[in-house]
C-alpha positions as a printed Julia matrix, in Angstrom:
288×3 Matrix{Float64}:
 127.8   86.45   91.49
 130.35  84.01   90.09
 130.47  82.18   93.37
 126.7   81.94   93.45
 126.61  80.63   89.87
 129.33  78.09   90.67
 127.39  76.87   93.68
 124.3   76.44   91.53
 126.23  74.42   88.95
 127.77  72.29   91.68
 124.36  71.66   93.29
 122.84  70.76   89.91
 125.64  68.33   89.1
 125.54  66.87   92.6
 121.78  66.28   92.55
 121.98  64.86   89.02
 124.63  62.32   90.03
 122.71  61.36   93.16
 119.53  60.94   91.1
 121.41  58.78   88.6
 122.86  56.55   91.33
 119.42  56.27   92.93
 117.89  55.15   89.65
 120.66  52.6    89.13
 120.06  51.2    92.63
 116.29  51.15   92.11
 116.36  49.58   88.64
 116.84  45.92   89.76
 113.99  46.25   92.26
 111.66  47.69   89.6
 112.63  44.88   87.24
 111.78  42.25   89.88
 108.41  43.93   90.48
 107.69  43.88   86.75
 108.58  40.19   86.55
 106.32  39.31   89.46
 103.29  40.85   87.71
 104.12  39.56   84.2
 102.86  36.46   82.43
 104.94  33.3    82.49
 105.55  33.44   78.76
 106.83  37.02   78.91
 109.21  36.23   81.74
 110.67  33.09   80.2
 111.15  34.82   76.85
 113.15  37.59   78.52
 111.16  40.54   77.19
 110.17  41.98   80.57
 111.97  45.22   81.38
 110.65  47.78   83.82
 106.96  47.35   83.08
 104.84  44.18   83.42
 103.86  42.36   80.24
 100.73  40.22   80.34
  99.61  41.63   83.71
  98.48  39.03   86.29
  98.86  38.18   89.98
  99.07  34.39   89.67
 102.6   34.34   91.1
 101.45  36.07   94.3
  98.51  33.69   94.65
 100.84  30.71   94.44
 103.27  32.26   96.93
 100.58  32.75   99.58
  99.33  29.21   99.04
 102.69  27.75   99.99
 102.7   26.59  103.62
 106.51  26.73  103.83
 106.47  30.4   102.85
 103.77  31.24  105.42
 105.71  29.44  108.17
 108.98  31.16  107.26
 107.21  34.52  107.13
 105.8   33.99  110.62
 109.21  33.04  111.98
 110.79  36.16  110.48
 108.06  38.44  111.84
 108.32  36.9   115.32
 112.1   37.04  115.24
 112.17  40.66  114.13
 109.63  41.87  116.7
 110.95  39.93  119.69
 114.6   40.37  118.77
 114.28  44.12  118.19
 112.39  44.75  121.43
 114.86  42.66  123.44
 117.9   44.26  121.81
 116.66  47.81  122.33
 115.8   47.06  125.97
 119.17  45.46  126.75
 121.12  48.12  124.86
 119.32  50.91  126.73
 119.87  49.3   130.12
 123.57  48.89  129.38
 124.17  52.27  127.74
 122.47  54.42  130.38
 124.82  53.54  133.29
 127.8   54.01  130.98
 126.63  57.56  130.26
 126.49  58.62  133.93
 129.81  59.95  135.31
 129.03  58.87  138.88
 128.98  55.14  138.02
 132.18  53.53  139.31
 134.11  51.33  136.89
 132.19  52.44  133.82
 135.42  53.19  131.91
 136.61  49.59  132.32
 133.23  48.23  131.26
 133.24  50.52  128.25
 136.76  49.38  127.36
 135.67  45.72  127.42
 132.71  46.54  125.19
 134.87  48.37  122.66
 137.42  45.53  122.82
 134.81  43.15  121.39
 134.52  45.41  118.34
 138.2   44.85  117.58
 138.68  41.23  118.65
 136.07  38.48  118.67
 136.15  34.83  119.66
 135.47  33.62  116.15
 132.87  31.42  114.53
 133.71  28.08  116.16
 133.96  29.37  119.77
 130.66  31.22  119.28
 129.02  28.04  118.03
 130.39  26.08  120.99
 129.01  28.65  123.42
 125.57  28.55  121.79
 125.67  24.75  121.86
 126.89  24.7   125.46
 123.93  26.75  126.71
 121.46  24.52  124.86
 120.25  26.93  122.19
 121.0   24.77  119.16
 117.89  24.15  117.02
 115.78  26.58  119.06
 114.08  29.87  118.22
 116.2   31.74  120.77
 119.37  30.82  118.9
 118.3   33.43  116.34
 117.91  36.18  118.95
 120.11  35.85  122.03
 123.63  35.5   120.47
 123.32  38.85  118.7
 121.05  40.64  121.17
 123.56  43.39  121.96
 125.8   45.22  119.51
 128.81  47.1   120.87
 128.47  49.73  118.16
 124.84  50.42  119.08
 125.74  50.6   122.78
 128.3   53.33  122.04
 125.79  55.3   119.94
 123.08  55.09  122.59
 125.5   55.93  125.4
 126.62  59.03  123.54
 123.02  60.11  123.04
 122.21  59.59  126.73
 125.14  61.88  127.57
 123.33  64.7   125.75
 120.43  64.51  128.23
 121.05  67.34  130.76
 122.1   66.17  134.18
 119.99  68.96  135.7
 116.84  67.07  134.74
 118.05  64.0   136.6
 119.06  66.03  139.64
 115.73  67.83  139.84
 113.83  64.57  139.49
 115.91  62.99  142.25
 115.14  65.97  144.51
 111.45  65.31  143.92
 111.92  61.76  145.15
 112.21  59.96  141.81
 114.28  56.77  141.82
 116.91  55.82  139.27
 114.41  53.54  137.56
 111.85  56.33  137.44
 114.38  58.76  136.01
 115.33  56.29  133.31
 111.79  55.41  132.2
 110.05  58.75  132.79
 112.72  61.22  131.68
 115.58  59.65  129.75
 113.61  57.24  127.54
 110.98  59.81  126.38
 113.77  62.25  125.47
 115.74  59.56  123.62
 113.17  58.39  121.08
 115.36  59.39  118.09
 118.23  57.11  119.11
 115.85  54.35  120.23
 114.13  54.43  116.84
 117.53  54.36  115.12
 118.75  51.36  117.12
 115.4   49.62  116.57
 115.79  50.15  112.83
 119.33  48.74  112.89
 118.28  45.61  114.75
 115.02  45.2   112.84
 116.71  45.24  109.45
 119.48  42.94  110.7
 116.99  40.38  112.05
 114.81  40.5   108.94
 117.74  39.99  106.56
 119.74  37.48  108.63
 120.09  33.9   107.48
 123.62  32.75  108.37
 122.81  32.14  112.03
 119.93  29.91  110.91
 122.42  27.93  108.83
 124.68  27.51  111.87
 122.23  26.85  114.68
 119.13  25.24  113.11
 119.03  21.62  112.0
 115.45  21.36  110.73
 113.31  23.51  108.49
 110.51  24.25  110.96
 112.3   27.32  112.37
 113.83  28.58  109.14
 113.25  32.33  108.66
 112.14  33.9   105.42
 115.66  34.53  104.15
 116.47  30.83  104.41
 113.32  30.07  102.44
 114.39  32.5    99.72
 117.88  31.01   99.71
 116.48  27.54   99.15
 114.07  28.87   96.55
 116.7   30.65   94.49
 119.73  28.4    94.94
 118.63  24.92   95.94
 115.2   24.63   94.29
 113.99  22.54   97.23
 110.78  24.31   98.33
 107.29  22.95   97.84
 106.41  26.1    95.95
 108.91  25.54   93.19
 108.14  21.83   93.0
 104.52  22.57   92.26
 105.54  25.24   89.79
 107.8   22.85   87.9
 105.02  20.29   87.67
 102.69  22.91   86.26
 104.99  24.94   84.07
 108.73  25.45   84.22
 108.26  29.02   83.0
 106.49  29.95   86.26
 109.64  29.55   88.37
 111.07  33.0    87.66
 107.74  34.73   88.3
 107.37  32.88   91.59
 110.87  33.81   92.65
 110.2   37.47   91.86
 106.9   37.46   93.77
 108.5   35.83   96.83
 111.32  38.4    96.81
 108.87  41.3    96.65
 106.68  39.94   99.44
 109.72  39.41  101.66
 111.06  42.92  100.99
 107.79  44.83  101.37
 107.36  44.72  105.2
 110.71  46.31  106.03
 110.21  48.89  103.27
 106.85  49.88  104.77
 108.29  50.23  108.27
 111.24  52.41  107.3
 109.3   55.66  106.51
 107.86  55.72  110.04
 111.36  55.65  111.57
 113.15  57.78  109.01
 112.44  61.1   110.73
 114.23  59.83  113.86
 117.08  58.14  112.01
 119.27  61.11  111.01
 118.94  62.87  114.37
 119.64  59.72  116.37
 122.72  58.6   114.5
 124.11  62.15  114.16
 123.9   63.05  117.84
 125.15  59.63  118.89
 128.18  59.76  116.62
 129.1   63.4   117.24
 128.88  63.09  121.02
 130.93  59.89  120.86
């Protein structure tokens, strides 16, 4: 009885602390949402807390009128979709042979992949390689250099190892080729890890901005995170220029609205992949 009571107290304290930490992490986001829907006067006077004051959607209207924001949003969407699909495809094609024991030399290939997790060429050599292949100031400079992650390859390889070899052997006896086995048997059984890797790459592409700083010279290909960086730090976007001409108090509301709009897409996608996430990462890490 004492043990049961102690477990209940521990669970209550544990859940209470987790709830407290969750609220602390959520508080800044709620504050930004409240600012985005508040009046300019309320925001500039600093009285907005966790609930909008002087409710309006003028900041969102101004955000969607800005051509620079629309262009950056399109670049981020295209980068995330194309980059995630390409990364998942390449990672799967590399991880599957590494998971099959009959592939000669797979241990050496795996060693070279893991080696890149410990030692990398560095920033300048990477830039020189990207420049040497002609990707500077191109859309593909945002996708190809980081298309494959060694960590994700190890996770996916470990998951593929959990697929029974008997399925592959029976399919081969029925005349199925290696390509058919991969696409008809292995991939359908590996949706949890594929969804997990897709989530990793999708979030990374959506939030990335440093590669745009390195490889892009103009603003035409700047993703959304670069737009937000300029908006918050440099004050160089057309949106904020128009806001300053109209009313300096509108700047904070516009910043809050732009942050919410840029965060919303990835937040909406996450619930659809969440049910695969825990299973994919758990099996991949345990088998590894």
